[in-house]
PQR file with spaces between the fields and no chain letter, atoms N, CA, C, O and H, PARSE charges and radii, in Angstrom:
ATOM       1  N    UNK     1      -6.077  -11.463  -11.984 -0.4000 1.5000
ATOM       2  CA   UNK     1      -5.420  -11.700  -10.711 -0.0000 2.0000
ATOM       3  C    UNK     1      -6.483  -11.934   -9.636  0.5500 1.7000
ATOM       4  O    UNK     1      -7.406  -11.133   -9.484 -0.5500 1.4000
ATOM       5  N    UNK     2      -6.351  -13.011   -8.907 -0.4000 1.5000
ATOM       6  CA   UNK     2      -7.325  -13.360   -7.883 -0.0000 2.0000
ATOM       7  C    UNK     2      -6.871  -12.822   -6.525  0.5500 1.7000
ATOM       8  O    UNK     2      -5.720  -13.002   -6.127 -0.5500 1.4000
ATOM       9  H    UNK     2      -5.601  -13.661   -9.030  0.4000 1.0000
ATOM      10  N    UNK     3      -7.786  -12.165   -5.827 -0.4000 1.5000
ATOM      11  CA   UNK     3      -7.455  -11.669   -4.496 -0.0000 2.0000
ATOM      12  C    UNK     3      -7.886  -12.690   -3.451  0.5500 1.7000
ATOM      13  O    UNK     3      -8.859  -13.420   -3.643 -0.5500 1.4000
ATOM      14  H    UNK     3      -8.721  -12.019   -6.150  0.4000 1.0000
ATOM      15  N    UNK     4      -7.162  -12.732   -2.359 -0.4000 1.5000
ATOM      16  CA   UNK     4      -7.512  -13.684   -1.310 -0.0000 2.0000
ATOM      17  C    UNK     4      -8.625  -13.107   -0.447  0.5500 1.7000
ATOM      18  O    UNK     4      -8.744  -11.892   -0.287 -0.5500 1.4000
ATOM      19  H    UNK     4      -6.372  -12.140   -2.202  0.4000 1.0000
ATOM      20  N    UNK     5      -9.416  -13.980    0.092 -0.4000 1.5000
ATOM      21  CA   UNK     5     -10.505  -13.551    0.951 -0.0000 2.0000
ATOM      22  C    UNK     5      -9.986  -12.950    2.253  0.5500 1.7000
ATOM      23  O    UNK     5     -10.634  -12.085    2.842 -0.5500 1.4000
ATOM      24  H    UNK     5      -9.319  -14.967   -0.038  0.4000 1.0000
ATOM      25  N    UNK     6      -8.829  -13.402    2.697 -0.4000 1.5000
ATOM      26  CA   UNK     6      -8.237  -12.869    3.913 -0.0000 2.0000
ATOM      27  C    UNK     6      -7.863  -11.401    3.723  0.5500 1.7000
ATOM      28  O    UNK     6      -8.196  -10.561    4.559 -0.5500 1.4000
ATOM      29  H    UNK     6      -8.303  -14.105    2.219  0.4000 1.0000
ATOM      30  N    UNK     7      -7.178  -11.094    2.635 -0.4000 1.5000
ATOM      31  CA   UNK     7      -6.769   -9.715    2.376 -0.0000 2.0000
ATOM      32  C    UNK     7      -7.979   -8.810    2.192  0.5500 1.7000
ATOM      33  O    UNK     7      -7.995   -7.684    2.689 -0.5500 1.4000
ATOM      34  H    UNK     7      -6.908  -11.777    1.956  0.4000 1.0000
ATOM      35  N    UNK     8      -8.973   -9.286    1.492 -0.4000 1.5000
ATOM      36  CA   UNK     8     -10.185   -8.495    1.269 -0.0000 2.0000
ATOM      37  C    UNK     8     -10.903   -8.227    2.589  0.5500 1.7000
ATOM      38  O    UNK     8     -11.350   -7.106    2.830 -0.5500 1.4000
ATOM      39  H    UNK     8      -8.960  -10.201    1.088  0.4000 1.0000
ATOM      40  N    UNK     9     -11.019   -9.232    3.438 -0.4000 1.5000
ATOM      41  CA   UNK     9     -11.709   -9.078    4.717 -0.0000 2.0000
ATOM      42  C    UNK     9     -10.953   -8.134    5.647  0.5500 1.7000
ATOM      43  O    UNK     9     -11.571   -7.336    6.350 -0.5500 1.4000
ATOM      44  H    UNK     9     -10.656  -10.143    3.242  0.4000 1.0000
ATOM      45  N    UNK    10      -9.640   -8.216    5.659 -0.4000 1.5000
ATOM      46  CA   UNK    10      -8.849   -7.325    6.502 -0.0000 2.0000
ATOM      47  C    UNK    10      -9.011   -5.884    6.039  0.5500 1.7000
ATOM      48  O    UNK    10      -9.149   -4.980    6.864 -0.5500 1.4000
ATOM      49  H    UNK    10      -9.137   -8.865    5.088  0.4000 1.0000
ATOM      50  N    UNK    11      -8.997   -5.661    4.732 -0.4000 1.5000
ATOM      51  CA   UNK    11      -9.137   -4.292    4.241 -0.0000 2.0000
ATOM      52  C    UNK    11     -10.521   -3.729    4.531  0.5500 1.7000
ATOM      53  O    UNK    11     -10.644   -2.555    4.881 -0.5500 1.4000
ATOM      54  H    UNK    11      -8.885   -6.395    4.062  0.4000 1.0000
ATOM      55  N    UNK    12     -11.547   -4.529    4.396 -0.4000 1.5000
ATOM      56  CA   UNK    12     -12.900   -4.083    4.738 -0.0000 2.0000
ATOM      57  C    UNK    12     -13.003   -3.815    6.240  0.5500 1.7000
ATOM      58  O    UNK    12     -13.613   -2.828    6.650 -0.5500 1.4000
ATOM      59  H    UNK    12     -11.447   -5.483    4.113  0.4000 1.0000
ATOM      60  N    UNK    13     -12.420   -4.674    7.051 -0.4000 1.5000
ATOM      61  CA   UNK    13     -12.416   -4.466    8.490 -0.0000 2.0000
ATOM      62  C    UNK    13     -11.699   -3.190    8.887  0.5500 1.7000
ATOM      63  O    UNK    13     -12.127   -2.495    9.809 -0.5500 1.4000
ATOM      64  H    UNK    13     -11.925   -5.477    6.717  0.4000 1.0000
ATOM      65  N    UNK    14     -10.608   -2.875    8.195 -0.4000 1.5000
ATOM      66  CA   UNK    14      -9.871   -1.643    8.455 -0.0000 2.0000
ATOM      67  C    UNK    14     -10.737   -0.423    8.180  0.5500 1.7000
ATOM      68  O    UNK    14     -10.773    0.504    8.989 -0.5500 1.4000
ATOM      69  H    UNK    14     -10.261   -3.439    7.446  0.4000 1.0000
ATOM      70  N    UNK    15     -11.425   -0.413    7.067 -0.4000 1.5000
ATOM      71  CA   UNK    15     -12.265    0.722    6.704 -0.0000 2.0000
ATOM      72  C    UNK    15     -13.438    0.880    7.675  0.5500 1.7000
ATOM      73  O    UNK    15     -13.725    1.986    8.133 -0.5500 1.4000
ATOM      74  H    UNK    15     -11.396   -1.166    6.410  0.4000 1.0000
ATOM      75  N    UNK    16     -14.101   -0.210    7.981 -0.4000 1.5000
ATOM      76  CA   UNK    16     -15.250   -0.138    8.892 -0.0000 2.0000
ATOM      77  C    UNK    16     -14.794    0.247   10.293  0.5500 1.7000
ATOM      78  O    UNK    16     -15.443    1.058   10.954 -0.5500 1.4000
ATOM      79  H    UNK    16     -13.868   -1.108    7.609  0.4000 1.0000
ATOM      80  N    UNK    17     -13.689   -0.324   10.752 -0.4000 1.5000
ATOM      81  CA   UNK    17     -13.160    0.012   12.068 -0.0000 2.0000
ATOM      82  C    UNK    17     -12.757    1.469   12.172  0.5500 1.7000
ATOM      83  O    UNK    17     -13.010    2.115   13.189 -0.5500 1.4000
ATOM      84  H    UNK    17     -13.162   -0.983   10.215  0.4000 1.0000
ATOM      85  N    UNK    18     -12.130    1.993   11.123 -0.4000 1.5000
ATOM      86  CA   UNK    18     -11.738    3.406   11.118 -0.0000 2.0000
ATOM      87  C    UNK    18     -12.968    4.302   11.152  0.5500 1.7000
ATOM      88  O    UNK    18     -12.984    5.309   11.860 -0.5500 1.4000
ATOM      89  H    UNK    18     -11.925    1.468   10.297  0.4000 1.0000
ATOM      90  N    UNK    19     -13.991    3.945   10.397 -0.4000 1.5000
ATOM      91  CA   UNK    19     -15.213    4.751   10.384 -0.0000 2.0000
ATOM      92  C    UNK    19     -15.883    4.758   11.756  0.5500 1.7000
ATOM      93  O    UNK    19     -16.310    5.808   12.237 -0.5500 1.4000
ATOM      94  H    UNK    19     -13.978    3.127    9.822  0.4000 1.0000
ATOM      95  N    UNK    20     -15.973    3.609   12.373 -0.4000 1.5000
ATOM      96  CA   UNK    20     -16.580    3.531   13.703 -0.0000 2.0000
ATOM      97  C    UNK    20     -15.739    4.287   14.714  0.5500 1.7000
ATOM      98  O    UNK    20     -16.282    4.973   15.579 -0.5500 1.4000
ATOM      99  H    UNK    20     -15.626    2.756   11.982  0.4000 1.0000
ATOM     100  N    UNK    21     -14.420    4.171   14.618 -0.4000 1.5000
ATOM     101  CA   UNK    21     -13.531    4.894   15.514 -0.0000 2.0000
ATOM     102  C    UNK    21     -13.670    6.398   15.383  0.5500 1.7000
ATOM     103  O    UNK    21     -13.649    7.114   16.385 -0.5500 1.4000
ATOM     104  H    UNK    21     -13.978    3.613   13.915  0.4000 1.0000
ATOM     105  N    UNK    22     -13.811    6.882   14.164 -0.4000 1.5000
ATOM     106  CA   UNK    22     -13.985    8.322   13.946 -0.0000 2.0000
ATOM     107  C    UNK    22     -15.317    8.793   14.517  0.5500 1.7000
ATOM     108  O    UNK    22     -15.387    9.856   15.133 -0.5500 1.4000
ATOM     109  H    UNK    22     -13.828    6.301   13.351  0.4000 1.0000
ATOM     110  N    UNK    23     -16.358    8.017   14.318 -0.4000 1.5000
ATOM     111  CA   UNK    23     -17.683    8.407   14.826 -0.0000 2.0000
ATOM     112  C    UNK    23     -17.680    8.479   16.350  0.5500 1.7000
ATOM     113  O    UNK    23     -18.119    9.474   16.927 -0.5500 1.4000
ATOM     114  H    UNK    23     -16.300    7.153   13.818  0.4000 1.0000
ATOM     115  N    UNK    24     -17.193    7.438   16.992 -0.4000 1.5000
ATOM     116  CA   UNK    24     -17.169    7.434   18.459 -0.0000 2.0000
ATOM     117  C    UNK    24     -16.197    8.488   18.980  0.5500 1.7000
ATOM     118  O    UNK    24     -16.496    9.177   19.955 -0.5500 1.4000
ATOM     119  H    UNK    24     -16.837    6.630   16.523  0.4000 1.0000
ATOM     120  N    UNK    25     -15.038    8.618   18.338 -0.4000 1.5000
ATOM     121  CA   UNK    25     -14.045    9.594   18.760 -0.0000 2.0000
ATOM     122  C    UNK    25     -14.533   11.021   18.642  0.5500 1.7000
ATOM     123  O    UNK    25     -14.255   11.847   19.512 -0.5500 1.4000
ATOM     124  H    UNK    25     -14.795    8.058   17.546  0.4000 1.0000
ATOM     125  N    UNK    26     -15.251   11.319   17.588 -0.4000 1.5000
ATOM     126  CA   UNK    26     -15.793   12.667   17.419 -0.0000 2.0000
ATOM     127  C    UNK    26     -16.879   12.953   18.450  0.5500 1.7000
ATOM     128  O    UNK    26     -17.012   14.082   18.923 -0.5500 1.4000
ATOM     129  H    UNK    26     -15.476   10.648   16.881  0.4000 1.0000
ATOM     130  N    UNK    27     -17.650   11.935   18.793 -0.4000 1.5000
ATOM     131  CA   UNK    27     -18.720   12.125   19.766 -0.0000 2.0000
ATOM     132  C    UNK    27     -18.178   12.303   21.185  0.5500 1.7000
ATOM     133  O    UNK    27     -18.764   13.036   21.982 -0.5500 1.4000
ATOM     134  H    UNK    27     -17.542   11.018   18.409  0.4000 1.0000
ATOM     135  N    UNK    28     -17.076   11.645   21.502 -0.4000 1.5000
ATOM     136  CA   UNK    28     -16.545   11.706   22.863 -0.0000 2.0000
ATOM     137  C    UNK    28     -15.408   12.704   23.028  0.5500 1.7000
ATOM     138  O    UNK    28     -15.052   13.051   24.154 -0.5500 1.4000
ATOM     139  H    UNK    28     -16.600   11.049   20.854  0.4000 1.0000
ATOM     140  N    UNK    29     -14.836   13.167   21.927 -0.4000 1.5000
ATOM     141  CA   UNK    29     -13.716   14.090   22.010 -0.0000 2.0000
ATOM     142  C    UNK    29     -12.368   13.412   22.143  0.5500 1.7000
ATOM     143  O    UNK    29     -11.362   14.093   22.345 -0.5500 1.4000
ATOM     144  H    UNK    29     -15.126   12.885   21.013  0.4000 1.0000
ATOM     145  N    UNK    30     -12.315   12.113   22.038 -0.4000 1.5000
ATOM     146  CA   UNK    30     -11.076   11.329   22.126 -0.0000 2.0000
ATOM     147  C    UNK    30     -10.829   10.623   20.795  0.5500 1.7000
ATOM     148  O    UNK    30     -10.841    9.394   20.713 -0.5500 1.4000
ATOM     149  H    UNK    30     -13.131   11.560   21.873  0.4000 1.0000
ATOM     150  N    UNK    31     -10.607   11.422   19.762 -0.4000 1.5000
ATOM     151  CA   UNK    31     -10.501   10.871   18.404 -0.0000 2.0000
ATOM     152  C    UNK    31      -9.326    9.906   18.255  0.5500 1.7000
ATOM     153  O    UNK    31      -9.496    8.817   17.706 -0.5500 1.4000
ATOM     154  H    UNK    31     -10.598   12.420   19.828  0.4000 1.0000
ATOM     155  N    UNK    32      -8.150   10.278   18.729 -0.4000 1.5000
ATOM     156  CA   UNK    32      -6.967    9.426   18.550 -0.0000 2.0000
ATOM     157  C    UNK    32      -7.148    8.068   19.228  0.5500 1.7000
ATOM     158  O    UNK    32      -6.789    7.035   18.661 -0.5500 1.4000
ATOM     159  H    UNK    32      -8.012   11.162   19.176  0.4000 1.0000
ATOM     160  N    UNK    33      -7.694    8.071   20.421 -0.4000 1.5000
ATOM     161  CA   UNK    33      -7.904    6.825   21.153 -0.0000 2.0000
ATOM     162  C    UNK    33      -8.880    5.911   20.422  0.5500 1.7000
ATOM     163  O    UNK    33      -8.584    4.739   20.189 -0.5500 1.4000
ATOM     164  H    UNK    33      -7.985    8.909   20.882  0.4000 1.0000
ATOM     165  N    UNK    34     -10.035    6.445   20.063 -0.4000 1.5000
ATOM     166  CA   UNK    34     -11.062    5.612   19.451 -0.0000 2.0000
ATOM     167  C    UNK    34     -10.737    5.221   18.021  0.5500 1.7000
ATOM     168  O    UNK    34     -11.176    4.172   17.550 -0.5500 1.4000
ATOM     169  H    UNK    34     -10.276    7.397   20.252  0.4000 1.0000
ATOM     170  N    UNK    35      -9.972    6.053   17.325 -0.4000 1.5000
ATOM     171  CA   UNK    35      -9.544    5.671   15.987 -0.0000 2.0000
ATOM     172  C    UNK    35      -8.615    4.458   16.058  0.5500 1.7000
ATOM     173  O    UNK    35      -8.749    3.518   15.275 -0.5500 1.4000
ATOM     174  H    UNK    35      -9.615    6.905   17.708  0.4000 1.0000
ATOM     175  N    UNK    36      -7.683    4.488   16.994 -0.4000 1.5000
ATOM     176  CA   UNK    36      -6.769    3.354   17.159 -0.0000 2.0000
ATOM     177  C    UNK    36      -7.519    2.088   17.582  0.5500 1.7000
ATOM     178  O    UNK    36      -7.245    1.003   17.070 -0.5500 1.4000
ATOM     179  H    UNK    36      -7.574    5.252   17.630  0.4000 1.0000
ATOM     180  N    UNK    37      -8.452    2.227   18.501 -0.4000 1.5000
ATOM     181  CA   UNK    37      -9.230    1.067   18.950 -0.0000 2.0000
ATOM     182  C    UNK    37     -10.077    0.519   17.806  0.5500 1.7000
ATOM     183  O    UNK    37     -10.142   -0.695   17.610 -0.5500 1.4000
ATOM     184  H    UNK    37      -8.675    3.108   18.917  0.4000 1.0000
ATOM     185  N    UNK    38     -10.720    1.393   17.057 -0.4000 1.5000
ATOM     186  CA   UNK    38     -11.563    0.959   15.942 -0.0000 2.0000
ATOM     187  C    UNK    38     -10.772    0.244   14.871  0.5500 1.7000
ATOM     188  O    UNK    38     -11.202   -0.793   14.366 -0.5500 1.4000
ATOM     189  H    UNK    38     -10.668    2.379   17.216  0.4000 1.0000
ATOM     190  N    UNK    39      -9.613    0.789   14.517 -0.4000 1.5000
ATOM     191  CA   UNK    39      -8.779    0.157   13.489 -0.0000 2.0000
ATOM     192  C    UNK    39      -8.282   -1.206   13.970  0.5500 1.7000
ATOM     193  O    UNK    39      -8.316   -2.182   13.221 -0.5500 1.4000
ATOM     194  H    UNK    39      -9.264    1.631   14.927  0.4000 1.0000
ATOM     195  N    UNK    40      -7.826   -1.271   15.204 -0.4000 1.5000
ATOM     196  CA   UNK    40      -7.337   -2.543   15.738 -0.0000 2.0000
ATOM     197  C    UNK    40      -8.407   -3.614   15.764  0.5500 1.7000
ATOM     198  O    UNK    40      -8.168   -4.751   15.357 -0.5500 1.4000
ATOM     199  H    UNK    40      -7.799   -0.479   15.814  0.4000 1.0000
ATOM     200  N    UNK    41      -9.577   -3.254   16.238 -0.4000 1.5000
ATOM     201  CA   UNK    41     -10.685   -4.225   16.283 -0.0000 2.0000
ATOM     202  C    UNK    41     -11.142   -4.616   14.879  0.5500 1.7000
ATOM     203  O    UNK    41     -11.455   -5.779   14.626 -0.5500 1.4000
ATOM     204  H    UNK    41      -9.772   -2.330   16.567  0.4000 1.0000
ATOM     205  N    UNK    42     -11.178   -3.651   13.975 -0.4000 1.5000
ATOM     206  CA   UNK    42     -11.594   -3.942   12.606 -0.0000 2.0000
ATOM     207  C    UNK    42     -10.652   -4.905   11.913  0.5500 1.7000
ATOM     208  O    UNK    42     -11.093   -5.837   11.241 -0.5500 1.4000
ATOM     209  H    UNK    42     -10.924   -2.706   14.181  0.4000 1.0000
ATOM     210  N    UNK    43      -9.353   -4.684   12.074 -0.4000 1.5000
ATOM     211  CA   UNK    43      -8.371   -5.586   11.457 -0.0000 2.0000
ATOM     212  C    UNK    43      -8.472   -6.984   12.064  0.5500 1.7000
ATOM     213  O    UNK    43      -8.415   -7.981   11.343 -0.5500 1.4000
ATOM     214  H    UNK    43      -8.995   -3.927   12.621  0.4000 1.0000
ATOM     215  N    UNK    44      -8.622   -7.057   13.374 -0.4000 1.5000
ATOM     216  CA   UNK    44      -8.714   -8.367   14.033 -0.0000 2.0000
ATOM     217  C    UNK    44      -9.962   -9.121   13.589  0.5500 1.7000
ATOM     218  O    UNK    44      -9.893  -10.311   13.281 -0.5500 1.4000
ATOM     219  H    UNK    44      -8.668   -6.247   13.959  0.4000 1.0000
ATOM     220  N    UNK    45     -11.088   -8.443   13.554 -0.4000 1.5000
ATOM     221  CA   UNK    45     -12.323   -9.107   13.119 -0.0000 2.0000
ATOM     222  C    UNK    45     -12.257   -9.483   11.640  0.5500 1.7000
ATOM     223  O    UNK    45     -12.718  -10.555   11.249 -0.5500 1.4000
ATOM     224  H    UNK    45     -11.144   -7.476   13.804  0.4000 1.0000
ATOM     225  N    UNK    46     -11.685   -8.603   10.820 -0.4000 1.5000
ATOM     226  CA   UNK    46     -11.545   -8.910    9.399 -0.0000 2.0000
ATOM     227  C    UNK    46     -10.655  -10.120    9.163  0.5500 1.7000
ATOM     228  O    UNK    46     -10.949  -10.952    8.305 -0.5500 1.4000
ATOM     229  H    UNK    46     -11.311   -7.732   11.137  0.4000 1.0000
ATOM     230  N    UNK    47      -9.568  -10.221    9.920 -0.4000 1.5000
ATOM     231  CA   UNK    47      -8.677  -11.372    9.785 -0.0000 2.0000
ATOM     232  C    UNK    47      -9.382  -12.660   10.218  0.5500 1.7000
ATOM     233  O    UNK    47      -9.196  -13.711    9.605 -0.5500 1.4000
ATOM     234  H    UNK    47      -9.329   -9.545   10.617  0.4000 1.0000
ATOM     235  N    UNK    48     -10.176  -12.573   11.258 -0.4000 1.5000
ATOM     236  CA   UNK    48     -10.920  -13.748   11.711 -0.0000 2.0000
ATOM     237  C    UNK    48     -11.928  -14.221   10.682  0.5500 1.7000
ATOM     238  O    UNK    48     -12.031  -15.416   10.403 -0.5500 1.4000
ATOM     239  H    UNK    48     -10.327  -11.719   11.756  0.4000 1.0000
ATOM     240  N    UNK    49     -12.666  -13.286   10.122 -0.4000 1.5000
ATOM     241  CA   UNK    49     -13.663  -13.642    9.109 -0.0000 2.0000
ATOM     242  C    UNK    49     -12.976  -14.171    7.852  0.5500 1.7000
ATOM     243  O    UNK    49     -13.405  -15.180    7.291 -0.5500 1.4000
ATOM     244  H    UNK    49     -12.582  -12.316   10.349  0.4000 1.0000
ATOM     245  N    UNK    50     -11.919  -13.502    7.407 -0.4000 1.5000
ATOM     246  CA   UNK    50     -11.205  -13.945    6.212 -0.0000 2.0000
ATOM     247  C    UNK    50     -10.574  -15.311    6.378  0.5500 1.7000
ATOM     248  O    UNK    50     -10.617  -16.134    5.464 -0.5500 1.4000
ATOM     249  H    UNK    50     -11.571  -12.682    7.862  0.4000 1.0000
ATOM     250  N    UNK    51      -9.989  -15.558    7.539 -0.4000 1.5000
ATOM     251  CA   UNK    51      -9.410  -16.870    7.805 -0.0000 2.0000
ATOM     252  C    UNK    51     -10.448  -17.967    7.806  0.5500 1.7000
ATOM     253  O    UNK    51     -10.201  -19.068    7.314 -0.5500 1.4000
ATOM     254  H    UNK    51      -9.954  -14.890    8.282  0.4000 1.0000
ATOM     255  N    UNK    52     -11.598  -17.670    8.353 -0.4000 1.5000
ATOM     256  CA   UNK    52     -12.685  -18.647    8.365 -0.0000 2.0000
ATOM     257  C    UNK    52     -13.169  -18.953    6.954  0.5500 1.7000
ATOM     258  O    UNK    52     -13.396  -20.112    6.609 -0.5500 1.4000
ATOM     259  H    UNK    52     -11.799  -16.775    8.753  0.4000 1.0000
ATOM     260  N    UNK    53     -13.328  -17.911    6.136 -0.4000 1.5000
ATOM     261  CA   UNK    53     -13.785  -18.116    4.760 -0.0000 2.0000
ATOM     262  C    UNK    53     -12.764  -18.898    3.939  0.5500 1.7000
ATOM     263  O    UNK    53     -13.137  -19.773    3.158 -0.5500 1.4000
ATOM     264  H    UNK    53     -13.144  -16.969    6.416  0.4000 1.0000
ATOM     265  N    UNK    54     -11.489  -18.591    4.109 -0.4000 1.5000
ATOM     266  CA   UNK    54     -10.465  -19.350    3.382 -0.0000 2.0000
ATOM     267  C    UNK    54     -10.400  -20.797    3.855  0.5500 1.7000
ATOM     268  O    UNK    54     -10.169  -21.704    3.055 -0.5500 1.4000
ATOM     269  H    UNK    54     -11.186  -17.880    4.744  0.4000 1.0000
ATOM     270  N    UNK    55     -10.605  -21.015    5.150 -0.4000 1.5000
ATOM     271  CA   UNK    55     -10.616  -22.379    5.669 -0.0000 2.0000
ATOM     272  C    UNK    55     -11.762  -23.193    5.100  0.5500 1.7000
ATOM     273  O    UNK    55     -11.597  -24.370    4.777 -0.5500 1.4000
ATOM     274  H    UNK    55     -10.793  -20.278    5.799  0.4000 1.0000
ATOM     275  N    UNK    56     -12.924  -22.567    4.976 -0.4000 1.5000
ATOM     276  CA   UNK    56     -14.075  -23.256    4.392 -0.0000 2.0000
ATOM     277  C    UNK    56     -13.823  -23.591    2.930  0.5500 1.7000
ATOM     278  O    UNK    56     -14.158  -24.683    2.471 -0.5500 1.4000
ATOM     279  H    UNK    56     -13.058  -21.611    5.238  0.4000 1.0000
ATOM     280  N    UNK    57     -13.229  -22.644    2.194 -0.4000 1.5000
ATOM     281  CA   UNK    57     -12.919  -22.904    0.785 -0.0000 2.0000
ATOM     282  C    UNK    57     -11.910  -24.028    0.639  0.5500 1.7000
ATOM     283  O    UNK    57     -12.056  -24.883   -0.233 -0.5500 1.4000
ATOM     284  H    UNK    57     -12.957  -21.757    2.567  0.4000 1.0000
ATOM     285  N    UNK    58     -10.882  -24.035    1.488 -0.4000 1.5000
ATOM     286  CA   UNK    58      -9.863  -25.079    1.434 -0.0000 2.0000
ATOM     287  C    UNK    58     -10.480  -26.438    1.735  0.5500 1.7000
ATOM     288  O    UNK    58     -10.178  -27.430    1.071 -0.5500 1.4000
ATOM     289  H    UNK    58     -10.764  -23.340    2.197  0.4000 1.0000
ATOM     290  N    UNK    59     -11.342  -26.474    2.736 -0.4000 1.5000
ATOM     291  CA   UNK    59     -11.988  -27.738    3.106 -0.0000 2.0000
ATOM     292  C    UNK    59     -12.900  -28.221    1.974  0.5500 1.7000
ATOM     293  O    UNK    59     -12.969  -29.416    1.687 -0.5500 1.4000
ATOM     294  H    UNK    59     -11.587  -25.668    3.275  0.4000 1.0000
ATOM     295  N    UNK    60     -13.588  -27.287    1.346 -0.4000 1.5000
ATOM     296  CA   UNK    60     -14.487  -27.650    0.245 -0.0000 2.0000
ATOM     297  C    UNK    60     -13.712  -28.215   -0.945  0.5500 1.7000
ATOM     298  O    UNK    60     -14.150  -29.174   -1.581 -0.5500 1.4000
ATOM     299  H    UNK    60     -13.532  -26.316    1.579  0.4000 1.0000
ATOM     300  N    UNK    61     -12.541  -27.605   -1.243 -0.4000 1.5000
ATOM     301  CA   UNK    61     -11.718  -28.108   -2.355 -0.0000 2.0000
ATOM     302  C    UNK    61     -11.142  -29.481   -2.061  0.5500 1.7000
ATOM     303  O    UNK    61     -10.977  -30.289   -2.974 -0.5500 1.4000
ATOM     304  H    UNK    61     -12.186  -26.827   -0.727  0.4000 1.0000
ATOM     305  N    UNK    62     -10.829  -29.760   -0.790 -0.4000 1.5000
ATOM     306  CA   UNK    62     -10.255  -31.057   -0.433 -0.0000 2.0000
ATOM     307  C    UNK    62     -11.279  -32.177   -0.530  0.5500 1.7000
ATOM     308  O    UNK    62     -10.923  -33.318   -0.824 -0.5500 1.4000
ATOM     309  H    UNK    62     -10.963  -29.103   -0.048  0.4000 1.0000
ATOM     310  N    UNK    63     -12.548  -31.863   -0.286 -0.4000 1.5000
ATOM     311  CA   UNK    63     -13.570  -32.909   -0.316 -0.0000 2.0000
ATOM     312  C    UNK    63     -14.042  -33.207   -1.736  0.5500 1.7000
ATOM     313  O    UNK    63     -14.633  -34.258   -1.982 -0.5500 1.4000
ATOM     314  H    UNK    63     -12.837  -30.936   -0.047  0.4000 1.0000
ATOM     315  N    UNK    64     -13.788  -32.302   -2.664 -0.4000 1.5000
ATOM     316  CA   UNK    64     -14.252  -32.525   -4.039 -0.0000 2.0000
ATOM     317  C    UNK    64     -13.344  -33.441   -4.809  0.5500 1.7000
ATOM     318  O    UNK    64     -13.601  -33.725   -5.979 -0.5500 1.4000
ATOM     319  H    UNK    64     -13.308  -31.448   -2.464  0.4000 1.0000
């Protein structure tokens, strides 16, 4: 079964965003706020990267 690059990038972004949110939240004492911000930013960045990678693959397949 082949996984899409978009799904993989979003999941990686979620994990990295959550980790960054926990680190900043623990340091500032506002864990809930920074966890939500980290997850949101991670998912958005992951979707952007995944969409770009899938677009490049699609373009490459069309030119071949």
